[in-house]
BAKE-618375 format. One record per residue (C-alpha): x, y, z; residue in one letter. Coordinates in steps of 0.05 Angstrom, whole numbers, plus 32768, in hexadecimal, padded with zeros to 4 digits. Layout:
XYZA;...
***
This chain:
824880727DD5M;820C806A7DF9Q;821280967E32N;822A80D77DF3A;81D780C17DD7K;81C180C47E1ED;81E581067E1CK;81BF811A7DE9R;8182810E7DFDL;819181397E35K;81A1817E7E11L;819181C07E27S;815481E67E10F;818082107DE8E;818081EB7DAFN;813081D37DABE;810A81F47D76K;80C081D17D7BD;80AC82097D60N;80D882027D1FA;80AD81C87D1DG;80E381927D29R;80D581547D4BA;8103814F7D7BE;8127810D7D8DP;80FD80D67DBAS;812980A47DF4A;8125806B7DB5G;814380A47D81G;812E80CF7D52K;80DB80DE7D46R;80BA80C97D02K;80B881067CD5K;806C81017CDDG;807B810B7D2AD;806D815E7D26V;8025816D7D1DG;7FEC81317D16Q;800F80FA7D28D;802D811D7D6ER;7FEA81367D73I;7FD280FA7D7CW;7FFF80E97DADE;7FF3811D7DDBF;7FAB81017DDCI;7FBD80C17DE8A;7FE380D07E24I;7FB380F57E3DA;7F7C80C67E4AS;7F9880987E6CV;7FA380CB7EB3P;7F5780D97E96L;7F3A80A77E9EV;7F5B80A37EE2L;7F3E80DC7F08V;7EF780C77EDCL;7F0080847F10G;7EF880A17F48N;7EE480E97F4FS;7EAB80D97F2DM;7E9C80B57F75L;7E9E80F97F8FV;7E5D811C7F88P;7E3080D77F92V;7E5580C07FD7L;7E2080E38004P;7DE880BE7FD9Q;7E0A807C7FE6M;7E1480838023Q;7DC080848024Q;7DB480517FEFE;7DE8801E8013M;7DDD80398056G;7E2C8043806CI;7E4A806E8095S;7E7280B2806AK;7EB580918081F;7E9F80488065Q;7E8F807F801AS;7ECD80A08026S;7EEE80578020L;7ED880537FD7V;7F0B80907FC6I;7F3E80747FF8T;7F3C802B7FECL;7F4980337FA4F;7F7F80707FA6S;7FA680477FE5V;7FB580027FBCT;7FC8802D7F78A;7FF6805A7FABG;8016800D7FB5L;801C7FE37F78I;8033802F7F4CI;807780227F5EP;80717FD37F57F;804E7FE77F0FA;809080127EFFG;80BB7FE87F0FY;80A47FB97EDDL;809A7FF57EA0S;80E080057EAFD;80F07FB27E9DR;80C67FA57E6AY;80A17FD67E45S;806D801A7E58R;80307FF87E2CK;80347FBA7E44G;80247FD47E87I;7FED80017E75M;7FCC7FD87E46I;7FB57FA37E75P;7FB27FD67EAES;7F727FFE7E8CL;7F527FAE7E84L;7F507FA77ED2I;7F397FEB7EE2Y;7F067FEA7EA5G;7EED7FAF7EC3L;7EF27FB77F0AA;7EBC7FFA7F02G;7E8F7FC67EE0I;7E937F9D7F28L;7E937FD87F56A;7E4D7FE67F2EG;7E2B7FA77F45F;7E457FA67F8CG;7E217FDE7F89A;7DEE7FCA7F66V;7DDF7F8C7F8BW;7DF27FB87FCBN;7E297F997FE7S;7E597FC37FFEY;7E8D7F978005G;7E8F7F857FBAV;7E9C7FCA7FACM;7ED37FDA7FDEI;7EF47F9B7FBFT;7EE07FA57F75A;7EFE7FFA7F8BR;7F3B7FD17FA7A;7F4D7FAC7F66I;7F397FE87F31Q;7F73800C7F68G;7FAF7FCD7F46I;7F907FEB7F01G;7F96802C7F16A;7FDE802F7F2AA;7FF8801D7ED8G;7FD3804E7EB7T;7FEB80957EC7A;802680907EE5P;803F80657EB2I;8019808D7E80A;804B80CE7EAAM;808F80A87E99A;8078809D7E45L;807B80E17E43A;80BC80E17E54G;80D580AF7E2ED;80B780CD7DEDL;80C181177DF8Y;80F3813F7E01S;8107818D7E1DG;80C181BD7E13A;809C81897DF4T;80B0815B7E2DE;8092819B7E60S;804F81A17E32K;8046815F7E34A;803D814B7E7EL;801C81917E8AG;7FEB81767E5DL;7FDE812C7E7AT;7FDC815A7EBFE;7FB281897EA1A;7F8A81407E83A;7F8B812F7ECCN;7F5F81707EEDG;7F3481717EB1T;7F1881317EC8G;7F19814E7F05K;7EF381867EEEV;7EC6815D7EC5I;7EB581217EECS;7E9981437F25P;7E5B81567EE6I;7E5381137EC9L;7E4F80EF7F16G;7E20811A7F23S;7DFE81167ECEL;7E0580D17EDEF;7DD780C87F28A;7DA080E27F01L;7D9180A87EE3I;7DB0807D7F20V;7DE2809A7F56W;7E1280527F45Y;7E1C80627EF1A;7E5480777EF1A;7E7580407F0BF;7E5A801B7ECBF;7E69805F7EA4A;7EAE80597EADF;7ECA80217E87P;7EA9803D7E45V;7EE780757E53F;7F1580457E6BC;7F0A801D7E1EF;7F1A805B7E00L;7F5480657E21S;7F63801F7E14L;7F5E80217DC6L;7F8D80717DCEA;7FCC80517DEBV;7FC3800D7DBCI;7FBB80307D7EF;7FD880707D85L;8016806D7DAFL;8059804F7D9AT;808A803D7DD8E;80CF80517DC4P;80FA80177DC5K;812B80067DF6K;817480247DF1D;818F7FF47E20K;817B7FB97E45P;814C7FB37E81A;81827FAE7EC5P;81757F7A7EF8K;814B7F8C7F3BF;81817F837F64S;81A67FBC7F30A;81687FE77F27Y;815A7FF67F72M;81A780047F79E;819980317F43S;816180547F63I;817780557FA6G;81BE807D7F81R;818E80B37F64I;816780B67FAFM;81A580CC7FC8K;81B680FD7F95D;8180811C7F90K;815281097FD4G;815E81547FECH;8133816E7FB3W;810C812D7FA4L;80E681237FE2I;80D581697FE7P;80B581687FA6A;809281257FB4F;8075814A7FECF;8056817A7FD9A;803E81597F95G;801381267FC4S;7FF881607FFCL;7FE3817D7FBBA;7FBC81417FA4L;7FA181397FEEF;7F8581808001I;7F6181837FACL;7F3C81407FBBF;7F38814B8003G;7F2281977FF4V;7EEB81747FB6L;7EC881427FF1F;7EC981808025Y;7E9E81A37FEDL;7E6C81697FD7S;7E6081598019D;7E5A81AA8038V;7E2A81C37FFAL;7DF7818E800AE;7DEF81A58053A;7DCD81EC8060P;7DCA82258058P;7DE682108013Y;7DBB81D57FFDS;7DD581BD7FC0I;7DE381797FA1D;7DD8815C7F5BG;7DF2817E7F12V;7DF281BD7F31P;7E2B81A47F6DK;7E5781747F35G;7E5C81C17F0CF;7E7581E47F4CI;7E9C81AB7F69L;7EBE81B67F14A;7EC882007F27I;7F0782017F52P;7F2081C57F30L;7F1881F27EE2L;7F4A821D7EFDG;7F7C81EB7F0EM;7F7B81CA7ECCV;7F86820E7EA8I;7FB782237ECBT;7FD881DA7EC5S;7FE081DB7E7DY;7FEA82237E72T;802D82137EA8T;803B81D27E86G;804281FE7E3FA;8067823E7E5CM;809882157E90I;80BD81F57E4EK;80F981D27E86K;810A82287EA2N;812482117EE1G;811D82567EFAT;80D382607EE6L;80C1821E7F04M;80E482397F42R;80BE82787F45W;807782557F32L;807782207F63M;8084824C7F92N;8057827B7F7CI;802582377F83G;8030822E7FBFL;802B82767FDAA;7FDA827B7FB9L;7FCD82397FE6M;7FDE824F8021V;7FBE8296801CI;7F8382727FFCS;7F79823B802BL;7F83826D806AG;7F58829D8056A;7F23825F8054C;7F2E82668099I;7F0B82A880AAF;7ED782A3806EV;7EAD8257808AL;7E7A828480B8N;7E6282A98086M;7E4382768060D;7E548296801BN;7E5D82667FE1M;7E7B82957FB9Y;7EB682AE7FE2V;7EBF825F7FF7L;7EBF82507FBDI;7EFB828C7F93T;7F24827A7FC8L;7F2C82287FC0L;7F2D823B7F6CT;7F6882677F7EI;7F8482217FAES;7F7582027F6AS;7FA182327F45I;7FD5822E7F75G;7FDC81E67F62T;7FD381EA7F15G;8017821A7F1FL;804081DB7F4FL;802F81A27F31L;803E81A07EDEP;808181C67EFCC;809681817F24L;807B814C7EF3N;80B281717EC2T;80EA81737EFAM;80D981267F0DI;80CF810E7ED1T;810781337EB6G;813B811F7EEES;814580DE7EDFV;816080B17EA9E;812D807F7E80R;8146804C7E9FE;812780537EDFQ;80F7808B7ED2R;80B780687EDFG;80D4804F7F20M;80D9809C7F38I;80A080B37F19T;8077807F7F3AS;809780847F77I;807B80CC7F67Y;803C80BB7F53S;802C808A7F91S;802D80C27FBFL;800180E57F94R;7FD480AE7F9CF;7FDF80AC7FE3L;7FCC80F97FEDG;7F8780EA7FC9V;7F7180A37FF3A;7F8280D0803AF;7F6481108022G;7F2180F48024P;7F1C80CE8063P;7F4E80FB808FL;7F2581428071F;7EE2811C8093S;7EFD810A80D5W;7F14815480D0M;7ED8817580BFM;7EB1814280F4D;7EE181728127I;7ED581B6810ES;7ED281D580C7H;7F08820380D9A;7F4581D180F0I;7F3781AF809BV;7F5681FE8085F;7F8781FF80BEI;7FA081C180B1S;7FAA81C0806AV;7FC182118067T;7FF581FF80A6S;801081BB8074L;800C81F28030S;804282168061V;807281D9806EI;806981C5802DA;80828204800BL;80C18216803EG;80D481D5801CL;80C781E97FD4I;80E982237FDFY;8128821C8009F;813581C57FDFM;811981D47F99V;814781F87F7DK;814381F47F2DP;816D82247F15K;817982337EBDG;816182087E92R;815C81C17E9EL;817E819B7E7BA;
***
């Protein structure tokens, strides 16, 4: 009986009629009458606020890293660890948070995680005030623990709440919110730095508190259809999923991680290059320039999420086109480095970001919809963990490559993008409408 119910919730999208105004069933049963319209909009806002604050807590610091080096007397590598240690810690903890969210509840993990995330941000700010690199970097690691239970769990919750075209739209919105955070964060970070360079540490908890209120009061988590499995049985089910679907899940995980590695690495690269001659751009103008490629990704992510509606054939086309755009634009950067032309460089990096915006919503929809609710938290968390590790290694590896040669930076990321394109083209082949 239960299996029949689960299957009904995964019906083909031929029967979905979102545009007619009918509510879709969620994983916990039928949605209430008021769920279409205003209530759903507020749900979308609450879900989107979580990846938004996650990015703000990290990306707002990117434009102040050069100033941090000067004020605290630290090296470029040490400043990159402010981003890296946060992301590594989050990446390691995310799978455990995913299991706990499957075992207990999504909100039961997200709420304390947002509290830890915000409070540790205040501690990091005091570390900057005291000129204590040790306190600041420790607080950033604690923030990573809090971050582990935020956006990845929100992605799983979106899969619980919605099905079909609405699920794709919600997941596209989470990616767009993630990207929006990346767009506005360098601008906000630059604006806060006009007060004092470490002001972003203290401003971030305010955004975190607003997201916390949204999660508490605007989201109603559906009830579990069956009791949570024991850990041994749970891990066996995850093993079966990876055995059955690992041939395409692993390439999808790699592509998502690589996209975030390149995105954050490019942000770090631009933040450093724009302040040096011949550009000599810093402060708020630099923040606006950093936001340009990210804006291209945000618009593309939201449009893609709203358009795909779990159309497997369309998703395959968009993923391959997105990666091809990354290969072409990043490869072209190799040949324009000696031109000292900021407009050409920003245009090429924006095209690469548009490619990322085509890729990520498709991956999110495929990965989240590939498993039943009982394992969704862990699978999405493994994916998110690898994305975080991509973010973590972007700044330090780009810093290391920049010390060798700027050409090496783009030769490396172009080569990796070619590998990702080959894997996605040959291994990830969704067809028709995904059920």
